[in-house]
N, C-alpha and C positions, 0 to 999 in steps of 0.2 A: 589736208584734201580741202580746197573754198572754192566754189562759183561764183559767178556774176552776170548779169545780162547787160548787152549794150542796148536792148529797146525789145519790146514784147508787145505786138498789133497787127494791126491790119497792114499797115505802113511799113514793117519790116521787125524781123525777129531774129535774134543771135544771141546764144547762152555760153559763155565760158566756164569749163571745167580745169584745176590745176590742181595739180598732185605733184607731193616733193618725198622724194624718197633719199637719204642721205645725200649726196650732191647733184643730184640729177632733180631737174621740175619739167614735166609734161604737160604739154597743155592743148586741150579741143576742145573747137569753136564748134556747139551744135547750132548749127542753120548758122547763114552767111546772106539773109536777105534785105542787102544792102548794096548801094553801087560799091565800087572800092572804097572812091575817094570819103565815103561817108564814113565805111565801116574801118577806114584807117583813122576818120577822125572821133569814133567813138573808142577804137582801142587807145588811144590818145588819153582819154580821159578815166582808163583803168591803169594806165602807167604802163603800158605796152603799146609793141608794132607788130607787124605782120614778122618779121622775124622771129619773136616770142612764140606761134604759132606752129605745131606738130601734125596735127593734123584737124579737117573741117569732115563734120558727119552731118548731111543732110538727110532730113526726113522725109520730104516729098518734094514735087516738082511744082507747089506753085509758088511765085515769084515772090513773095515776102519772105519766104524759106531759103530757095536758091540761092535768088543775088547774082554774086559775082564770083559763084563756086567755081565754075571754068575758070575765070583768070587768074584766081588764086593759082590754079593746079597748074597752066600752061607757063605764066610768068611769074610764077614764084614758087615753082616747084614745091607745094605744100599736098600732099595727099587728101585724095578727097575720097571718103566712102557714101554710097550712096545704091539702094538695092538696085536691081536689075530693072523693074517695072519704071520705078523713079530715071533712070539712065535713057530707058526710050521714049519715055514722056517729054524728057527735054531734045531729046532731036537726036541722038545717039550721039554727041559732041566727042570727038579725037581730045582727050586731056593729060594726054604727052606722055604718055605712062606711067600718071599718076592715079590712075583711077583704079578705086578696091571695091570689092563687092561686099555689100551688109545683107547679111541673112538672118530671119527668124532665129534666134536661140544660141546664135554662137559669136561667140567671146572675142572680139577684138583689142588685142594689145596696142597700145599706143603710149610707150615709156611707162610710164611710173601706173599708168591707170590701164583701165579694164572697162570694154562696152560690151554691154548686152544688148542687141537691139531687140524688140518684139514688136509684133503687128499688134495695127487699130485699124479698128474702123473710121475711116473717113474718106471722103471722094477723091482719091487719087488715087495712082496708077498700082503701087505698093506702098504704102504709108509705114516708118518705120519710126518707133521711140525709141527711150534709152533707158537701161538703168548703169549708173557709173559707179565705178569703187576703185580706191587705192589699197585694197586688200584688207583693211580694217574697217574703214568707212563705205556708205552707199547713199547715190541720191538717184532719187526715180525723178522721170524729167516727164511729163504726157502734158504735149498740146495736140490741137488740131485732132481729134476725136469725136463721134456725134454718142457715142453711149460707151456702157462700161462692159467688157466679158471677163469670162474669171479668167483667162487668158493676162490680159494687161493686169489685174488685181493681183495675180500674183507674181507678175516682176516687179508692182512697187511695195510688196510687203516688208515690213523689217527694212528699210530705210532707215536714214538717219535726220536726210530731207527729203522732201518731195516741192517739188513744181508743179503747180497742176494749172490748163486751163481754167480761165471761169467766163467763157464769153461772154455770155448773154445772160438779162433775166429774164424768163418767160414772160412775166407782163408787160417789162419795155417794148421786149420784142414784139408781141404781140397787136398795140398799140403802135407802133414803128410805122413810117410812111413805106417802108421796104414794100416791094411788089409780094405777091402772095407765095408766089413762085420761090423768091430767096428767102421768104421766110422758113419756106416749108423746108428749105434744102438745110439752111442754120441750123433750125432747132431737128431735123430728122435725124436718123440713125448714122449717118454716112455725114454730119453739118460739123457741127461744134458743141460743144459739152457749156450745159449753163451752169447757174451757181449750183440750183437745188442737183443733178447729177456728179455733179464736182464735190462736192458734199457727202452725197449718197460712197463714191469711192472713195473719200478721204474716213469715211465710217468704216470701211472694212480693213482700212489700213493703218487707224491709228495705236497708236502705242507710247510707253510710257519714254521710248526713245527716241522720239520721233522731236530731233534737234530744231529745226526750221522747216518753216512752211510759208511759199510762195502762192500767189493769184497772179493768173498769168496772162496775157492772151486777150484783156480785157475789149471788149467792143466801145469804141466810144460812141457810140450813137446808144448802144442797148442795154449798159449797163454802168455801174458806180461803184469806186473801191469800196465806199461802205459795206453795200451789200455783197459783194463778193465778201468782202471782211466777215460779216455777221454771218454768212451761211456756214463757213469754213470755220467758225467761228463755234456754232451749233453742234459741228458733227465731231468737232474735239472733246463734248460731253463736257466732265468735269475738269479735264486737265489744261491749265493754261498755257496758252500758246501765244509766243506772239507772231503774228500774221501781216509778213509783206507783202505789198500790192506791187508788181510789176510797173512800169511805166511805158509808153509809148517810145516817148522819145530819149529818155533817158534809163531806162530798163530799172537795176537797182545796184546796189557796192554789195563789193565782196561777204558773202558769209563763210564762215570758217565749219570746219563740221572736224575738228579736232586740233 
């Protein structure tokens, strides 16, 4: 099992998760917040094309996450999983029979991969994040959430890898030129995770078996990679961890879980 990012930030998000069992390989794209042409270009950098994608999981309806999902379903016959709330929020499109419903806590089987969606607090209609597994290893994905809940902590515990949103540094956001209403939305309970909040989540989930740690969805205006990395490193305590920071344009290269 391995995963990589095609880009992570306000300009677009897409994470690839891959599992191989025997002769079969399964791949799921978590979000596809780009145009079709841009997605194809970024997939090429990862050594893949659209034919390699078995399913898309859309976490919520915001444009930097839903992107070209409808086009992938209609023109390329790729299954798209999302909540009913997300579907309604994007206008209830006809996905030519490729739409699949995702629900909190109900496992989704995509070949060699098992995906378990879980609800998060975010300013979207029915947002879901994911815990992914090949049966032996587990990846926890959490972006676009405003605060920690016991429910999301439970889904992120005992993972071999974590991808955590570190959207903003609280001090930088407060001092930014953003309107007060936007600052309140980003920093609010249903906004985005600050470095400190992400570190607090990590502190409840860190364990000896955590192999990979990724800081994702950083704001270009209100955060810096070194601040996100320092916050997560402090939450790891005495355990040494290499912390990867996802780039908005290039994401990060494949990370293997075993």
